[in-house]
Structure formats: C-alpha cells, structure tokens
C-alpha angles and dihedrals in degrees: 000000000000116000127188118204113226103168122060090231093054116143119189112254113250142193103243093213134025093254099037114132098209138049118239116229120219112220109239095213140012121271146154141213125198130219111298090357127117132214128193107222129192110223097207101242147067124212144192104232107207115265111262091031139084131206116231112206114209140160114263109258094243096056090042096052099035101038106020093244114169139162113253090229091045094236129018116226117203111190123213093247095054114104103170128104114292112245135180133203101219125195136167136214090198128065125286113334119198131184134189132217109290095017112139106232101146138037137192133216123204111217133175118251120219113234101223133165121221117238122188111220136173094226138018126225116268124254133181090250094045110170097341112131143151099050098341092129093056138258 
C-alpha cells in the first residue's frame, strides 16, 4: 500500500508482531483529550488503500481497555479512493488521556469489500433464524 508522509515526524505504520492483523499508527505529535471530550487529530500521512479494500481505523486494544480511548464515530472508514490526510476524532470515557510523539494510540485494518448490487424484492428467502435478533440465538 502506498503511503505519503505529510508530517515531519511521520513514522511508517507497522504490524507489531508477525501475525498481527492491524498496522499500528505512530502519532506525529503530542496531544491530549479529557473525559467526555473529543479531539480531531491529524495522523501525519495520506495513503492509497488498495482498490477493492477499505481501511478500518480503530483504537489499539491496550489504550481502549486501559484508558477508555474510543473514536467518536466508533470506527473510521477510509475508502480506496480517498487521498487526503488520515484524521481521527479521539475521545475517552476515562479521565485525561495524553500521548506523546510516536506513541501508538490507533491502528488500521485493511479488509476486502464485497462488490454487491442492490436488488429491490417483495420478499426475502427464508432462514431458520428468520427475523430473530438481539439475543434470539441464545446467550
């Protein structure tokens, strides 16, 4: 995947282990977000997500579970035709959360996107589950 550095402190995203599914993003500058506040953060790069794929931007599990860090829009979606700087709206459920330059707060996952066509129908095919939802399959 092609990546263009925008910030002078840019560090190439990496997979922290050989079998990791997502790439860790190094923050290009320090920042902070307070309890129940949000902060729009530039991530210091633009990228060409491969055609037929999308990048899903998420908090790293450690900062999410330890510090309550979330994305304000739950999950960032970067489409393959977007070429601008990647940004994230970070919030926290915990107290004040601070990060330094080169801390790894966020990660992204590259996933294939199904190319489907919408078809309006009068009825849908039957399944064993049918319209059961919200716990209908058990605990």
